[in-house]
C-alpha positions as CSV (number, residue, x, y, z in Angstrom):
1,M,11.6,38.4,-15.7
2,L,10.6,38.2,-12.1
3,N,7.2,38.0,-12.9
4,Y,8.5,35.1,-15.2
5,V,10.4,33.4,-13.1
6,S,7.5,33.7,-10.1
7,K,5.1,32.0,-12.5
8,F,7.7,29.4,-13.3
9,H,7.8,28.5,-10.0
10,I,4.3,28.6,-8.9
11,L,3.6,26.1,-12.0
12,T,6.8,24.0,-11.0
13,I,5.3,23.9,-7.5
14,T,1.9,22.6,-8.5
15,C,3.1,20.1,-10.9
16,I,4.6,19.1,-7.8
17,L,1.6,18.9,-5.9
18,L,-0.9,17.6,-8.4
19,L,1.8,14.4,-8.6
20,L,1.8,14.2,-4.7
21,V,-1.9,14.2,-4.5
22,S,-2.4,11.6,-7.5
23,S,0.1,9.5,-6.5
24,G,-1.3,9.8,-2.5
25,T,-4.6,8.7,-4.6
26,R,-3.7,5.8,-6.2
27,A,-1.9,4.3,-3.1
28,A,-5.3,4.6,-1.0
29,E,-6.9,3.0,-3.6
30,S,-8.7,-0.2,-2.3
31,I,-11.8,-1.6,-1.9
32,N,-13.7,-2.8,1.1
33,V,-15.6,-5.9,1.2
34,R,-18.0,-7.9,3.8
35,F,-16.6,-11.8,5.0
36,D,-19.7,-13.0,7.9
37,N,-20.0,-10.0,9.8
38,A,-16.4,-8.8,9.2
39,F,-15.0,-6.4,7.2
40,V,-11.9,-5.6,5.7
41,D,-10.1,-3.3,3.3
42,L,-7.9,-5.1,-0.2
43,P,-5.1,-2.5,-1.0
44,Y,-4.8,-3.3,-4.6
45,P,-1.6,-4.8,-5.8
46,D,1.1,-2.5,-7.0
47,G,1.3,-2.0,-10.6
48,Y,-2.2,-4.1,-11.2
49,C,-5.8,-2.7,-12.3
50,I,-9.1,-3.7,-10.6
51,L,-11.0,-6.4,-13.0
52,G,-14.5,-6.0,-13.8
53,E,-15.3,-2.9,-15.2
54,T,-16.3,-3.7,-18.8
55,E,-19.3,-6.6,-19.9
56,A,-15.8,-8.7,-21.3
57,E,-14.7,-8.0,-17.7
58,K,-17.2,-9.1,-16.0
59,R,-17.9,-12.8,-18.0
60,L,-14.3,-13.6,-16.8
61,L,-14.9,-12.4,-13.0
62,Q,-17.4,-14.4,-12.6
63,W,-16.0,-17.0,-14.0
64,Q,-13.6,-17.3,-11.3
65,K,-16.5,-16.5,-8.8
66,D,-18.2,-19.3,-9.4
67,M,-14.7,-22.2,-9.7
68,Q,-13.6,-20.3,-5.9
69,L,-17.5,-21.4,-5.3
70,D,-16.6,-25.0,-6.7
71,A,-13.5,-24.9,-4.9
72,G,-15.0,-23.1,-0.8
73,N,-14.1,-20.1,-1.5
74,K,-14.9,-16.4,-1.8
75,L,-14.1,-14.7,-4.4
76,L,-13.5,-10.7,-3.3
77,G,-11.4,-9.1,-6.0
78,Q,-9.5,-9.7,-9.2
79,W,-6.5,-7.6,-10.5
80,I,-4.4,-8.0,-13.7
81,T,-1.8,-5.9,-15.6
82,C,-3.0,-2.6,-17.3
83,E,-1.5,-3.6,-20.0
84,D,-3.8,-7.2,-20.0
85,K,-6.9,-5.1,-19.1
86,Q,-6.7,-3.4,-22.1
87,K,-6.1,-6.0,-24.4
88,I,-9.8,-7.5,-23.0
89,Q,-11.0,-4.9,-23.5
90,S,-10.1,-3.9,-27.2
91,G,-10.3,-7.8,-27.9
92,T,-6.8,-8.5,-28.8
93,L,-5.9,-10.6,-26.0
94,T,-4.9,-13.7,-27.5
95,G,-3.0,-15.6,-25.1
96,S,-3.0,-16.0,-21.2
97,L,-2.9,-13.2,-18.9
98,E,0.7,-12.2,-18.4
99,K,0.3,-11.7,-14.1
100,W,-2.7,-11.5,-12.4
101,V,-3.7,-11.5,-8.8
102,I,-7.0,-12.6,-6.6
103,I,-8.1,-12.5,-3.0
104,V,-10.2,-14.8,-1.7
105,G,-12.6,-15.6,1.8
106,T,-11.8,-19.1,2.5
107,L,-16.2,-21.0,3.5
108,L,-15.2,-21.7,6.6
109,G,-19.2,-22.4,7.9
110,D,-21.3,-25.0,8.1
111,G,-22.0,-25.7,4.2
112,G,-19.7,-23.9,3.4
113,T,-21.1,-20.1,4.4
114,E,-19.1,-17.8,5.3
115,L,-17.8,-17.1,9.4
116,A,-15.6,-15.2,10.6
117,L,-13.1,-16.4,13.4
118,P,-12.6,-12.8,15.7
119,N,-11.1,-14.9,18.3
120,F,-9.2,-16.7,16.8
121,D,-5.8,-16.5,17.3
122,P,-3.7,-15.8,14.1
123,E,-0.2,-17.0,14.6
124,E,-1.9,-20.5,15.3
125,Y,-3.6,-19.9,11.9
126,K,-0.3,-19.4,10.2
127,R,0.6,-22.7,12.1
128,L,-2.3,-24.7,11.0
129,M,-1.5,-23.3,6.8
130,T,2.0,-24.5,7.2
131,G,0.8,-28.2,6.8
132,D,1.1,-30.6,3.3
133,V,-1.4,-30.1,1.1
134,D,-2.8,-33.4,-1.2
135,L,-2.4,-31.6,-4.8
136,K,-2.7,-34.3,-6.8
137,N,-6.7,-34.2,-5.5
138,L,-6.4,-30.6,-5.1
139,M,-5.7,-30.1,-8.4
140,K,-8.3,-33.2,-10.2
141,L,-11.4,-30.5,-8.2
142,A,-9.8,-27.7,-10.1
143,Q,-9.4,-29.4,-13.5
144,K,-13.5,-30.7,-12.9
145,S,-14.5,-27.6,-11.6
146,I,-12.9,-25.3,-14.3
147,A,-13.8,-27.6,-17.6
148,D,-17.4,-27.2,-15.6
149,N,-17.6,-23.6,-15.5
150,N,-15.6,-22.9,-19.2
151,K,-19.1,-25.2,-20.3
152,K,-21.6,-22.8,-18.2
153,H,-19.9,-20.2,-19.4
154,F,-18.0,-20.3,-22.6
155,D,-20.0,-23.5,-24.1
156,N,-16.3,-25.2,-24.3
157,E,-15.0,-27.3,-21.0
158,N,-12.0,-27.0,-23.1
159,A,-11.2,-23.0,-23.1
160,V,-8.5,-23.3,-20.3
161,F,-6.8,-26.1,-18.8
162,I,-4.3,-26.4,-16.3
163,T,-2.1,-29.7,-15.8
164,E,1.8,-31.3,-14.4
165,P,1.7,-29.1,-10.9
166,I,4.8,-28.9,-9.6
167,D,4.8,-28.5,-5.4
168,L,7.2,-25.9,-4.4
169,G,6.2,-25.9,-0.8
170,V,6.8,-23.5,2.0
171,L,8.8,-20.5,0.4
172,S,8.5,-18.2,3.0
173,I,6.2,-17.5,7.0
174,T,6.1,-13.2,7.2
175,D,2.6,-11.9,7.7
176,S,1.2,-15.0,6.1
177,V,2.3,-18.1,5.2
178,H,3.7,-17.9,1.1
179,K,3.3,-21.4,-0.7
180,G,4.4,-21.6,-4.4
181,M,3.4,-24.3,-7.3
182,I,4.6,-23.9,-11.3
183,F,1.1,-25.7,-13.6
184,N,0.7,-25.7,-16.9
185,T,-2.0,-23.6,-18.5
186,G,-3.9,-23.0,-22.3
187,N,-6.5,-24.1,-24.6
188,Q,-6.3,-25.9,-27.4
189,E,-4.1,-23.5,-29.4
190,F,-0.9,-22.3,-27.1
191,T,0.4,-23.9,-23.3
192,V,2.4,-21.5,-21.0
193,P,4.1,-23.0,-17.3
194,V,3.0,-20.3,-15.0
195,T,4.4,-19.8,-11.4
196,A,1.9,-19.3,-8.6
197,V,2.7,-17.6,-5.2
198,T,-0.3,-18.1,-2.6
199,S,-0.3,-16.4,0.8
200,T,-2.6,-17.5,3.8
201,I,-3.6,-15.3,6.8
202,L,-5.9,-14.4,9.4
203,V,-7.3,-10.7,8.7
204,S,-9.6,-9.3,11.4
205,G,-10.7,-12.5,11.7
206,I,-11.6,-13.4,8.3
207,P,-9.2,-16.4,6.6
208,L,-7.8,-14.8,3.9
209,S,-5.7,-16.0,0.7
210,S,-4.4,-14.1,-1.6
211,Y,-3.4,-15.7,-4.8
212,F,-0.4,-14.5,-7.5
213,Y,0.0,-15.6,-10.4
214,S,3.1,-15.2,-13.2
215,I,3.9,-16.6,-16.6
216,Y,6.8,-18.3,-15.6
217,R,10.2,-17.6,-17.2
218,N,13.0,-19.0,-15.2
219,K,13.8,-18.8,-11.4
220,K,13.9,-15.0,-10.9
221,T,10.5,-15.4,-11.4
222,I,9.3,-16.9,-8.1
223,K,11.8,-15.1,-6.6
224,N,10.0,-11.4,-7.8
225,L,6.5,-13.2,-8.0
226,L,7.2,-13.7,-3.6
227,S,8.4,-10.4,-3.3
228,E,5.5,-8.9,-4.6
229,A,3.4,-11.6,-2.1
230,E,5.2,-10.8,0.5
231,H,5.0,-6.7,0.5
232,Y,1.7,-7.3,-0.4
233,S,0.6,-9.1,2.9
234,A,2.5,-6.1,4.7
235,K,0.5,-3.7,2.6
236,L,-2.7,-5.9,3.5
237,V,-2.1,-5.9,7.5
238,H,-1.1,-2.2,7.8
239,S,-4.3,-1.2,5.8
240,N,-6.1,-3.6,8.5
């Protein structure tokens, strides 16, 4: 009996250790990327899986890379829900992604090239990022880029579209400046409202923006997405 109890305790402790080790591994998941002559660790957003392991995922990732390049950004990483990742891999994704995250570096160098700013004050950068933007003009540029890349990658310029943006302005300022927007996205078969929270920050001299997206359900969607963005901003700072 004592031998059985001892084995049970050893098994229990072993299971706990395995859980701690695997949990720690997940928490430590990140990608290290180079931008100009600087490097930054991008931790995985909590509850998301990285995009790009299968051919179907790589196609979507390249579509996103090309669109970001048109917008003056370098795509550094994209994450989606693990459920949506499985649907893409199995070919069963029929509507919009439920939630997704992209992280980009802004191309500030001459001719749209990478330029790190190691001597620029992060607080001053945040102050600059609180300014207003010409949303109408930005939307026109985004719509053209989406149409061009739809045609390039899917042979259908209407494969995905975005319309009717609502500017929510600055939602909060933490380590990053967090701004919000709501817009419609879809194709010929469906249209859904989507919330976006954009967080801009200077990390290791790299001008970064993270975009958290979610299908809009109600005002709570904005609150929850902002909380995710704020948490990730803190995680990003403390990882570097």
